[in-house]
C-alpha positions, 0 to 999 in steps of 0.5 A: 134419905128424907128428914121431916120435922112436923109441928116440932116444939123444943124448949129448955127447962124453965124457958120459953120455946126455942122452936114452936110448931116448926115444920121443915123438910130436907131431901137427900143430897141437899146442902143447907146453911143455917144462918142467924144471930147468936142465940137464935137456935141454930145449934139447938136445931142441929143437935135435934137433927143429931139425936142429941136433943129431943123435941118437947112435942111434934116429931122428927123423922129420918126416912120415916123413923122417929129419931130417938138416939144418934144414928150411925149414918149421921156425922157431926163435926164441931167447931172445936174439932173434938180431937183427943190431945194424946192421940195421933192424927191416925188414932183420932181418925180411927176413933169412930171406927173403934167405937163401932167396933166396941158395939158391933154392927147392931144397927143402933150404934153401927149400921147393920151388915157392915164390918165394925172396923175399916182397916184401911184409913189411908185413902181418907188421910191421903184425900184430906192431905193428912197422910204425911201427918198421921203420926203427929199430935193435935198440938203439932197441927195447924187449925186447918189440919185439926179440922181435916182430921175431924172430917176424916174421922167422920167420913171414915164412918160412911155417913149420909148426913153431915152436920157441921156446927160453925166448923171453920169460924176460928180459921184464917180466911184462906184456910176457911175458903180451902176447907169450904171448897173441900167440903163441897167437893166431898158432899158431891163425891159422896152424895152427902146431905149437909146441914151447916150452922154458920153466923157468917153471911158470906159462908152461908151464901157459898155453902148453902144451896138452901139457906134457913134464916132464923130470927129471934125465938120462938122460931115458928116459920123461918125464911127459906132462901134458894141459892142453886148456884152455891158452890159453882165455879167462880160463884164467890166472885160473881155479882149474884153472890154479892147481891145475895150477901147484901140481901141476906144482911138486910133480911137479918136486920128485920127477922 
């Protein structure tokens, strides 16, 4: 999978452009962190990749095809989890499969050649530590358990692109670190391409093999920082990690 943005411009109605003549390329299996201050366009860029917003001009291609709608193999995980309060963990995790079942494998809403419903969700619930909680409701779960449910719902759809919008920002430090580690493991196991929005410098340094640093709009040429050791064992405790966080903090003051 290859994602290419070419001369892309996006503006909300009656406002100046958020992105202007913006160029960017993402290769299969890469992990990107989108970092920048509030209002810089991080979430807007994520929603463009998700097919929930569309460029004013320029093009956004995934595997050479223009993105004109949300694609079946893209998974989006939001900060507020998006769980139905009246549905159990299992029912919430099955929601995407049920939607695919409604449309059928049409290649637009659900991939061609795949059965609409995967009957055995248990492996994902077990992998994410939710099997003993499958009959619980969101109000009975911790924040970390709710986020794991949202991850299970997304991974059940067998995505190749995982889009995350500040998914761990409301969690305590220990739970956040645990879910960061889990996400990195899942990306490696499933060969997922990850694009994650964050406002936290430390999280960007842990999650992003590449960091896209955005400044104030209009975003024309953002700074790309390579971070090849992201996710490696003990990286969080290394001097190299601390130095990167220091450098990112300084760069954010001037972009």
